[in-house]
C-alpha angles and dihedrals in degrees: 000000000000094000095059092050092047092049095049104038109033131076110275113300096334092125108355100087100049092038091052089051090049097049092046088050092051094050093048090047092052093047090043089052092047088055094052103279126240094330093053091228122173088244138068112276101222094188090065091046092052091047087053094049090047090052090051093048088049091050091049092049089047092051091048093053091046093051096039094086105036093146088073092059113106107199118179112261116247120245119241117226 
């Protein structure tokens, strides 16, 4: 899941917030499409499913770009007790 990777491997909240929102919107869109979409039809709404899959792809690309240059990340050092 892109949101977990973004939260764990990026600097602070540089990408984890927006990627989490995109991932959740993608999941909701796919589930909404499987239930008939905005018109509540008795069949699968493929447009909503395609929207969800494209949001998921966009979140994955954003996570890849955010984690590509991790050596430029300057995290504060932990104090040893």
